[in-house]
C-alpha angles and dihedrals in degrees: 000000000000116000109221131176090251091054091050092049092050092047091050090050092050091047093051092047092048091046092051092046095047090046088067089057099047131016097209102105096195092056093044090050093053094045091047091049092052095043097045098082092041094051092043098051097037102037115014100038096048090047091052090050092050097051100035121083096215115139134172119267118222135184118251114277118176093206093052090045090059098038100045110030092165090065099049091107087073091062104038098079092055091044092054096042094050095042089232094163101031111118096015119131124239094259090050092050090046091053092049101039104020127233115339109266092218140345125237115256115242113206092194093064096024091231142086115287109236090201095062114067122184131204129184114237100191133242119304111232120254140113096253101038110140100162137067123217126238137171129217117207113206121206126201119185090353095304132099110263101170146356117221117193117202140164133226133187118274110249128188126211117234128202090257090058093062 
């Protein structure tokens, strides 16, 4: 385990809260101090830390990997930030993008021509972990003159199909 300033601050906060709570149970400060000291890591790692992981939206960032993109589509959101920041796909042709990412999952609808736009490919990125996540992530790849000009990440609400929908 790596001891960081954030970890120390959280442990001190948990210790103080435990100490104040246990002080209401017993007035002997030396006993309350020892019990608080013993319980602090237990309460932190079994109550506070899991709670922080549930409510926070932190996720690991990974570099783009074409094999992982194909094999684990639900984890693509981990790669997209790096892909956009490093311009990994910018300037690639449609066949090159198709070989890296696979066939476009859907095309953007263009109201002007009342058809799908073949220069706007969309891929699902998955759902970022978190207790209150209500949206799924996607990315739209825009082509100009047959080459990637931009990547536009966006989110949309998570919808579930019901039996009546089929």
